[in-house]
TITORPA-531922 format. One record per atom (N, C-alpha, C): residue in three letters; atom name; z, y, x. Coordinates in steps of 0.1 Angstrom, whole numbers. Atoms other than C-alpha are relative to their C-alpha. Example, Ala and Ser with C-alpha at 12.3 -4.5 7.8 and 13.67 -1.06 7.14 Angstrom:
2
<node><res>ala</res><atom>N</atom><c3>0</c3><c2>-12</c2><c1>9</c1></node>
<node><res>ala</res><atom>CA</atom><c3>78</c3><c2>-45</c2><c1>123</c1></node>
<node><res>ala</res><atom>C</atom><c3>0</c3><c2>12</c2><c1>9</c1></node>
<node><res>ser</res><atom>N</atom><c3>0</c3><c2>-11</c2><c1>-9</c1></node>
<node><res>ser</res><atom>CA</atom><c3>71</c3><c2>-11</c2><c1>137</c1></node>
<node><res>ser</res><atom>C</atom><c3>8</c3><c2>11</c2><c1>-8</c1></node>
This chain:
70
<node><res>met</res><atom>N</atom><c3>-2</c3><c2>13</c2><c1>-7</c1></node>
<node><res>met</res><atom>CA</atom><c3>-149</c3><c2>14</c2><c1>-254</c1></node>
<node><res>met</res><atom>C</atom><c3>-9</c3><c2>-11</c2><c1>-6</c1></node>
<node><res>pro</res><atom>N</atom><c3>7</c3><c2>11</c2><c1>6</c1></node>
<node><res>pro</res><atom>CA</atom><c3>-169</c3><c2>-17</c2><c1>-258</c1></node>
<node><res>pro</res><atom>C</atom><c3>9</c3><c2>-9</c2><c1>-9</c1></node>
<node><res>asn</res><atom>N</atom><c3>-9</c3><c2>9</c2><c1>8</c1></node>
<node><res>asn</res><atom>CA</atom><c3>-157</c3><c2>-43</c2><c1>-283</c1></node>
<node><res>asn</res><atom>C</atom><c3>8</c3><c2>-10</c2><c1>8</c1></node>
<node><res>asn</res><atom>N</atom><c3>-9</c3><c2>9</c2><c1>-7</c1></node>
<node><res>asn</res><atom>CA</atom><c3>-127</c3><c2>-61</c2><c1>-269</c1></node>
<node><res>asn</res><atom>C</atom><c3>13</c3><c2>-1</c2><c1>-8</c1></node>
<node><res>asp</res><atom>N</atom><c3>-13</c3><c2>3</c2><c1>6</c1></node>
<node><res>asp</res><atom>CA</atom><c3>-94</c3><c2>-76</c2><c1>-280</c1></node>
<node><res>asp</res><atom>C</atom><c3>12</c3><c2>3</c2><c1>9</c1></node>
<node><res>ile</res><atom>N</atom><c3>-10</c3><c2>-2</c2><c1>-10</c1></node>
<node><res>ile</res><atom>CA</atom><c3>-74</c3><c2>-65</c2><c1>-250</c1></node>
<node><res>ile</res><atom>C</atom><c3>6</c3><c2>14</c2><c1>-2</c1></node>
<node><res>pro</res><atom>N</atom><c3>-5</c3><c2>-13</c2><c1>1</c1></node>
<node><res>pro</res><atom>CA</atom><c3>-50</c3><c2>-36</c2><c1>-256</c1></node>
<node><res>pro</res><atom>C</atom><c3>0</c3><c2>8</c2><c1>13</c1></node>
<node><res>val</res><atom>N</atom><c3>0</c3><c2>-8</c2><c1>-12</c1></node>
<node><res>val</res><atom>CA</atom><c3>-52</c3><c2>-7</c2><c1>-232</c1></node>
<node><res>val</res><atom>C</atom><c3>13</c3><c2>-1</c2><c1>8</c1></node>
<node><res>gly</res><atom>N</atom><c3>-13</c3><c2>0</c2><c1>-7</c1></node>
<node><res>gly</res><atom>CA</atom><c3>-15</c3><c2>-9</c2><c1>-224</c1></node>
<node><res>gly</res><atom>C</atom><c3>1</c3><c2>-13</c2><c1>9</c1></node>
<node><res>cys</res><atom>N</atom><c3>0</c3><c2>12</c2><c1>-8</c1></node>
<node><res>cys</res><atom>CA</atom><c3>-19</c3><c2>-45</c2><c1>-211</c1></node>
<node><res>cys</res><atom>C</atom><c3>-8</c3><c2>2</c2><c1>13</c1></node>
<node><res>val</res><atom>N</atom><c3>8</c3><c2>-2</c2><c1>-12</c1></node>
<node><res>val</res><atom>CA</atom><c3>-47</c3><c2>-35</c2><c1>-188</c1></node>
<node><res>val</res><atom>C</atom><c3>7</c3><c2>10</c2><c1>10</c1></node>
<node><res>val</res><atom>N</atom><c3>-7</c3><c2>-10</c2><c1>-8</c1></node>
<node><res>val</res><atom>CA</atom><c3>-27</c3><c2>-5</c2><c1>-175</c1></node>
<node><res>val</res><atom>C</atom><c3>11</c3><c2>-7</c2><c1>8</c1></node>
<node><res>lys</res><atom>N</atom><c3>-11</c3><c2>7</c2><c1>-7</c1></node>
<node><res>lys</res><atom>CA</atom><c3>3</c3><c2>-28</c2><c1>-168</c1></node>
<node><res>lys</res><atom>C</atom><c3>-5</c3><c2>-9</c2><c1>11</c1></node>
<node><res>glu</res><atom>N</atom><c3>5</c3><c2>9</c2><c1>-11</c1></node>
<node><res>glu</res><atom>CA</atom><c3>-18</c3><c2>-53</c2><c1>-149</c1></node>
<node><res>glu</res><atom>C</atom><c3>-6</c3><c2>7</c2><c1>12</c1></node>
<node><res>val</res><atom>N</atom><c3>5</c3><c2>-8</c2><c1>-11</c1></node>
<node><res>val</res><atom>CA</atom><c3>-35</c3><c2>-27</c2><c1>-128</c1></node>
<node><res>val</res><atom>C</atom><c3>11</c3><c2>5</c2><c1>9</c1></node>
<node><res>ile</res><atom>N</atom><c3>-12</c3><c2>-5</c2><c1>-8</c1></node>
<node><res>ile</res><atom>CA</atom><c3>-1</c3><c2>-12</c2><c1>-118</c1></node>
<node><res>ile</res><atom>C</atom><c3>6</c3><c2>-12</c2><c1>7</c1></node>
<node><res>arg</res><atom>N</atom><c3>-6</c3><c2>12</c2><c1>-7</c1></node>
<node><res>arg</res><atom>CA</atom><c3>12</c3><c2>-47</c2><c1>-111</c1></node>
<node><res>arg</res><atom>C</atom><c3>-8</c3><c2>-5</c2><c1>12</c1></node>
<node><res>gly</res><atom>N</atom><c3>9</c3><c2>4</c2><c1>-11</c1></node>
<node><res>gly</res><atom>CA</atom><c3>-18</c3><c2>-55</c2><c1>-89</c1></node>
<node><res>gly</res><atom>C</atom><c3>1</c3><c2>10</c2><c1>11</c1></node>
<node><res>ser</res><atom>N</atom><c3>-2</c3><c2>-9</c2><c1>-11</c1></node>
<node><res>ser</res><atom>CA</atom><c3>-13</c3><c2>-23</c2><c1>-70</c1></node>
<node><res>ser</res><atom>C</atom><c3>13</c3><c2>-2</c2><c1>7</c1></node>
<node><res>his</res><atom>N</atom><c3>-13</c3><c2>3</c2><c1>-7</c1></node>
<node><res>his</res><atom>CA</atom><c3>23</c3><c2>-32</c2><c1>-63</c1></node>
<node><res>his</res><atom>C</atom><c3>-1</c3><c2>-12</c2><c1>9</c1></node>
<node><res>phe</res><atom>N</atom><c3>2</c3><c2>11</c2><c1>-8</c1></node>
<node><res>phe</res><atom>CA</atom><c3>12</c3><c2>-66</c2><c1>-50</c1></node>
<node><res>phe</res><atom>C</atom><c3>-8</c3><c2>4</c2><c1>13</c1></node>
<node><res>trp</res><atom>N</atom><c3>8</c3><c2>-5</c2><c1>-11</c1></node>
<node><res>trp</res><atom>CA</atom><c3>-14</c3><c2>-49</c2><c1>-28</c1></node>
<node><res>trp</res><atom>C</atom><c3>9</c3><c2>7</c2><c1>10</c1></node>
<node><res>leu</res><atom>N</atom><c3>-8</c3><c2>-8</c2><c1>-8</c1></node>
<node><res>leu</res><atom>CA</atom><c3>12</c3><c2>-25</c2><c1>-15</c1></node>
<node><res>leu</res><atom>C</atom><c3>10</c3><c2>-9</c2><c1>8</c1></node>
<node><res>val</res><atom>N</atom><c3>-9</c3><c2>9</c2><c1>-7</c1></node>
<node><res>val</res><atom>CA</atom><c3>37</c3><c2>-53</c2><c1>-6</c1></node>
<node><res>val</res><atom>C</atom><c3>-8</c3><c2>-8</c2><c1>10</c1></node>
<node><res>gly</res><atom>N</atom><c3>8</c3><c2>8</c2><c1>-10</c1></node>
<node><res>gly</res><atom>CA</atom><c3>9</c3><c2>-74</c2><c1>11</c1></node>
<node><res>gly</res><atom>C</atom><c3>-4</c3><c2>9</c2><c1>12</c1></node>
<node><res>leu</res><atom>N</atom><c3>4</c3><c2>-9</c2><c1>-11</c1></node>
<node><res>leu</res><atom>CA</atom><c3>-2</c3><c2>-44</c2><c1>32</c1></node>
<node><res>leu</res><atom>C</atom><c3>12</c3><c2>3</c2><c1>9</c1></node>
<node><res>arg</res><atom>N</atom><c3>-12</c3><c2>-2</c2><c1>-8</c1></node>
<node><res>arg</res><atom>CA</atom><c3>33</c3><c2>-36</c2><c1>43</c1></node>
<node><res>arg</res><atom>C</atom><c3>4</c3><c2>-12</c2><c1>8</c1></node>
<node><res>ser</res><atom>N</atom><c3>-4</c3><c2>12</c2><c1>-7</c1></node>
<node><res>ser</res><atom>CA</atom><c3>40</c3><c2>-72</c2><c1>52</c1></node>
<node><res>ser</res><atom>C</atom><c3>-10</c3><c2>-2</c2><c1>12</c1></node>
<node><res>leu</res><atom>N</atom><c3>10</c3><c2>1</c2><c1>-11</c1></node>
<node><res>leu</res><atom>CA</atom><c3>7</c3><c2>-72</c2><c1>73</c1></node>
<node><res>leu</res><atom>C</atom><c3>4</c3><c2>10</c2><c1>11</c1></node>
<node><res>phe</res><atom>N</atom><c3>-4</c3><c2>-9</c2><c1>-10</c1></node>
<node><res>phe</res><atom>CA</atom><c3>19</c3><c2>-41</c2><c1>91</c1></node>
<node><res>phe</res><atom>C</atom><c3>12</c3><c2>-4</c2><c1>8</c1></node>
<node><res>phe</res><atom>N</atom><c3>-12</c3><c2>5</c2><c1>-7</c1></node>
<node><res>phe</res><atom>CA</atom><c3>53</c3><c2>-56</c2><c1>98</c1></node>
<node><res>phe</res><atom>C</atom><c3>-4</c3><c2>-12</c2><c1>9</c1></node>
<node><res>ala</res><atom>N</atom><c3>4</c3><c2>11</c2><c1>-8</c1></node>
<node><res>ala</res><atom>CA</atom><c3>37</c3><c2>-88</c2><c1>110</c1></node>
<node><res>ala</res><atom>C</atom><c3>-8</c3><c2>4</c2><c1>13</c1></node>
<node><res>thr</res><atom>N</atom><c3>7</c3><c2>-4</c2><c1>-12</c1></node>
<node><res>thr</res><atom>CA</atom><c3>15</c3><c2>-69</c2><c1>134</c1></node>
<node><res>thr</res><atom>C</atom><c3>10</c3><c2>5</c2><c1>11</c1></node>
<node><res>ser</res><atom>N</atom><c3>-9</c3><c2>-5</c2><c1>-9</c1></node>
<node><res>ser</res><atom>CA</atom><c3>44</c3><c2>-52</c2><c1>150</c1></node>
<node><res>ser</res><atom>C</atom><c3>9</c3><c2>-12</c2><c1>6</c1></node>
<node><res>met</res><atom>N</atom><c3>-7</c3><c2>11</c2><c1>-5</c1></node>
<node><res>met</res><atom>CA</atom><c3>63</c3><c2>-85</c2><c1>152</c1></node>
<node><res>met</res><atom>C</atom><c3>-9</c3><c2>-9</c2><c1>10</c1></node>
<node><res>leu</res><atom>N</atom><c3>9</c3><c2>7</c2><c1>-9</c1></node>
<node><res>leu</res><atom>CA</atom><c3>32</c3><c2>-101</c2><c1>169</c1></node>
<node><res>leu</res><atom>C</atom><c3>0</c3><c2>7</c2><c1>13</c1></node>
<node><res>leu</res><atom>N</atom><c3>0</c3><c2>-7</c2><c1>-12</c1></node>
<node><res>leu</res><atom>CA</atom><c3>33</c3><c2>-74</c2><c1>195</c1></node>
<node><res>leu</res><atom>C</atom><c3>13</c3><c2>-2</c2><c1>8</c1></node>
<node><res>trp</res><atom>N</atom><c3>-13</c3><c2>3</c2><c1>-7</c1></node>
<node><res>trp</res><atom>CA</atom><c3>69</c3><c2>-84</c2><c1>203</c1></node>
<node><res>trp</res><atom>C</atom><c3>-2</c3><c2>-10</c2><c1>11</c1></node>
<node><res>ile</res><atom>N</atom><c3>3</c3><c2>11</c2><c1>-10</c1></node>
<node><res>ile</res><atom>CA</atom><c3>54</c3><c2>-114</c2><c1>222</c1></node>
<node><res>ile</res><atom>C</atom><c3>-3</c3><c2>7</c2><c1>14</c1></node>
<node><res>phe</res><atom>N</atom><c3>4</c3><c2>-7</c2><c1>-13</c1></node>
<node><res>phe</res><atom>CA</atom><c3>40</c3><c2>-89</c2><c1>248</c1></node>
<node><res>phe</res><atom>C</atom><c3>10</c3><c2>9</c2><c1>5</c1></node>
<node><res>gly</res><atom>N</atom><c3>-11</c3><c2>-8</c2><c1>-5</c1></node>
<node><res>gly</res><atom>CA</atom><c3>73</c3><c2>-71</c2><c1>252</c1></node>
<node><res>gly</res><atom>C</atom><c3>4</c3><c2>11</c2><c1>-9</c1></node>
<node><res>pro</res><atom>N</atom><c3>-6</c3><c2>-10</c2><c1>10</c1></node>
<node><res>pro</res><atom>CA</atom><c3>94</c3><c2>-43</c2><c1>237</c1></node>
<node><res>pro</res><atom>C</atom><c3>-8</c3><c2>13</c2><c1>0</c1></node>
<node><res>ile</res><atom>N</atom><c3>7</c3><c2>-13</c2><c1>0</c1></node>
<node><res>ile</res><atom>CA</atom><c3>71</c3><c2>-14</c2><c1>247</c1></node>
<node><res>ile</res><atom>C</atom><c3>-12</c3><c2>0</c2><c1>-9</c1></node>
<node><res>pro</res><atom>N</atom><c3>11</c3><c2>0</c2><c1>10</c1></node>
<node><res>pro</res><atom>CA</atom><c3>40</c3><c2>-25</c2><c1>227</c1></node>
<node><res>pro</res><atom>C</atom><c3>6</c3><c2>-1</c2><c1>-14</c1></node>
<node><res>met</res><atom>N</atom><c3>-6</c3><c2>0</c2><c1>13</c1></node>
<node><res>met</res><atom>CA</atom><c3>63</c3><c2>-33</c2><c1>198</c1></node>
<node><res>met</res><atom>C</atom><c3>5</c3><c2>13</c2><c1>-4</c1></node>
<node><res>phe</res><atom>N</atom><c3>-5</c3><c2>-14</c2><c1>4</c1></node>
<node><res>phe</res><atom>CA</atom><c3>79</c3><c2>1</c2><c1>199</c1></node>
<node><res>phe</res><atom>C</atom><c3>-11</c3><c2>9</c2><c1>-3</c1></node>
<node><res>leu</res><atom>N</atom><c3>12</c3><c2>-9</c2><c1>2</c1></node>
<node><res>leu</res><atom>CA</atom><c3>45</c3><c2>19</c2><c1>202</c1></node>
<node><res>leu</res><atom>C</atom><c3>-6</c3><c2>-4</c2><c1>-13</c1></node>
<node><res>cys</res><atom>N</atom><c3>6</c3><c2>5</c2><c1>13</c1></node>
<node><res>cys</res><atom>CA</atom><c3>32</c3><c2>-2</c2><c1>173</c1></node>
<node><res>cys</res><atom>C</atom><c3>8</c3><c2>5</c2><c1>-12</c1></node>
<node><res>ser</res><atom>N</atom><c3>-9</c3><c2>-5</c2><c1>11</c1></node>
<node><res>ser</res><atom>CA</atom><c3>63</c3><c2>7</c2><c1>152</c1></node>
<node><res>ser</res><atom>C</atom><c3>-2</c3><c2>15</c2><c1>-2</c1></node>
<node><res>val</res><atom>N</atom><c3>1</c3><c2>-15</c2><c1>1</c1></node>
<node><res>val</res><atom>CA</atom><c3>59</c3><c2>44</c2><c1>159</c1></node>
<node><res>val</res><atom>C</atom><c3>-13</c3><c2>3</c2><c1>-7</c1></node>
<node><res>ile</res><atom>N</atom><c3>13</c3><c2>-3</c2><c1>6</c1></node>
<node><res>ile</res><atom>CA</atom><c3>22</c3><c2>43</c2><c1>150</c1></node>
<node><res>ile</res><atom>C</atom><c3>0</c3><c2>-4</c2><c1>-14</c1></node>
<node><res>met</res><atom>N</atom><c3>-1</c3><c2>5</c2><c1>14</c1></node>
<node><res>met</res><atom>CA</atom><c3>29</c3><c2>23</c2><c1>118</c1></node>
<node><res>met</res><atom>C</atom><c3>8</c3><c2>10</c2><c1>-8</c1></node>
<node><res>val</res><atom>N</atom><c3>-7</c3><c2>-10</c2><c1>8</c1></node>
<node><res>val</res><atom>CA</atom><c3>55</c3><c2>49</c2><c1>107</c1></node>
<node><res>val</res><atom>C</atom><c3>-9</c3><c2>12</c2><c1>-2</c1></node>
<node><res>leu</res><atom>N</atom><c3>9</c3><c2>-12</c2><c1>3</c1></node>
<node><res>leu</res><atom>CA</atom><c3>30</c3><c2>77</c2><c1>112</c1></node>
<node><res>leu</res><atom>C</atom><c3>-11</c3><c2>-3</c2><c1>-9</c1></node>
<node><res>leu</res><atom>N</atom><c3>10</c3><c2>4</c2><c1>10</c1></node>
<node><res>leu</res><atom>CA</atom><c3>3</c3><c2>58</c2><c1>94</c1></node>
<node><res>leu</res><atom>C</atom><c3>5</c3><c2>-1</c2><c1>-14</c1></node>
<node><res>leu</res><atom>N</atom><c3>-5</c3><c2>1</c2><c1>13</c1></node>
<node><res>leu</res><atom>CA</atom><c3>25</c3><c2>49</c2><c1>65</c1></node>
<node><res>leu</res><atom>C</atom><c3>4</c3><c2>13</c2><c1>-6</c1></node>
<node><res>met</res><atom>N</atom><c3>-3</c3><c2>-13</c2><c1>5</c1></node>
<node><res>met</res><atom>CA</atom><c3>37</c3><c2>85</c2><c1>62</c1></node>
<node><res>met</res><atom>C</atom><c3>-13</c3><c2>7</c2><c1>-5</c1></node>
<node><res>asn</res><atom>N</atom><c3>13</c3><c2>-6</c2><c1>4</c1></node>
<node><res>asn</res><atom>CA</atom><c3>0</c3><c2>95</c2><c1>60</c1></node>
<node><res>asn</res><atom>C</atom><c3>-5</c3><c2>-7</c2><c1>-12</c1></node>
<node><res>phe</res><atom>N</atom><c3>5</c3><c2>7</c2><c1>12</c1></node>
<node><res>phe</res><atom>CA</atom><c3>-9</c3><c2>68</c2><c1>35</c1></node>
<node><res>phe</res><atom>C</atom><c3>8</c3><c2>3</c2><c1>-12</c1></node>
<node><res>asp</res><atom>N</atom><c3>-9</c3><c2>-2</c2><c1>12</c1></node>
<node><res>asp</res><atom>CA</atom><c3>21</c3><c2>75</c2><c1>12</c1></node>
<node><res>asp</res><atom>C</atom><c3>-1</c3><c2>14</c2><c1>-5</c1></node>
<node><res>arg</res><atom>N</atom><c3>2</c3><c2>-14</c2><c1>4</c1></node>
<node><res>arg</res><atom>CA</atom><c3>13</c3><c2>112</c2><c1>10</c1></node>
<node><res>arg</res><atom>C</atom><c3>-11</c3><c2>1</c2><c1>-10</c1></node>
<node><res>asn</res><atom>N</atom><c3>11</c3><c2>-2</c2><c1>9</c1></node>
<node><res>asn</res><atom>CA</atom><c3>-7</c3><c2>121</c2><c1>-21</c1></node>
<node><res>asn</res><atom>C</atom><c3>-4</c3><c2>15</c2><c1>0</c1></node>
<node><res>thr</res><atom>N</atom><c3>5</c3><c2>-13</c2><c1>-1</c1></node>
<node><res>thr</res><atom>CA</atom><c3>-27</c3><c2>152</c2><c1>-15</c1></node>
<node><res>thr</res><atom>C</atom><c3>-10</c3><c2>4</c2><c1>-11</c1></node>
<node><res>thr</res><atom>N</atom><c3>10</c3><c2>-2</c2><c1>10</c1></node>
<node><res>thr</res><atom>CA</atom><c3>-51</c3><c2>148</c2><c1>-44</c1></node>
<node><res>thr</res><atom>C</atom><c3>8</c3><c2>3</c2><c1>-13</c1></node>
<node><res>pro</res><atom>N</atom><c3>-7</c3><c2>-3</c2><c1>13</c1></node>
<node><res>pro</res><atom>CA</atom><c3>-39</c3><c2>166</c2><c1>-76</c1></node>
<node><res>pro</res><atom>C</atom><c3>-4</c3><c2>-9</c2><c1>-11</c1></node>
<node><res>leu</res><atom>N</atom><c3>3</c3><c2>8</c2><c1>11</c1></node>
<node><res>leu</res><atom>CA</atom><c3>-37</c3><c2>146</c2><c1>-107</c1></node>
<node><res>leu</res><atom>C</atom><c3>-9</c3><c2>7</c2><c1>-10</c1></node>
<node><res>his</res><atom>N</atom><c3>10</c3><c2>-5</c2><c1>10</c1></node>
<node><res>his</res><atom>CA</atom><c3>-64</c3><c2>150</c2><c1>-134</c1></node>
<node><res>his</res><atom>C</atom><c3>8</c3><c2>5</c2><c1>-12</c1></node>
<node><res>gln</res><atom>N</atom><c3>-7</c3><c2>-6</c2><c1>11</c1></node>
<node><res>gln</res><atom>CA</atom><c3>-52</c3><c2>172</c2><c1>-162</c1></node>
<node><res>gln</res><atom>C</atom><c3>-9</c3><c2>-3</c2><c1>-13</c1></node>
<node><res>tyr</res><atom>N</atom><c3>7</c3><c2>3</c2><c1>13</c1></node>
<node><res>tyr</res><atom>CA</atom><c3>-63</c3><c2>157</c2><c1>-196</c1></node>
<node><res>tyr</res><atom>C</atom><c3>3</c3><c2>10</c2><c1>-10</c1></node>
<node><res>lys</res><atom>N</atom><c3>-1</c3><c2>-10</c2><c1>11</c1></node>
<node><res>lys</res><atom>CA</atom><c3>-69</c3><c2>180</c2><c1>-225</c1></node>
<node><res>lys</res><atom>C</atom><c3>-1</c3><c2>-6</c2><c1>-13</c1></node>
């Protein structure tokens, strides 16, 4: 590593914290999209909700195996 005064643990903590904020922001955007479609009636909102559930199921699935450190 280059010369720095920041401990690795602090960097790891901040990266994980940033990913949590990204996750909450993305979920709120998905929720706002379905609420916006409520203006056009219940059928577009229902379809958007079903599509969002399928998308989030696909996004939350981790198919990549973790790297094995030796």
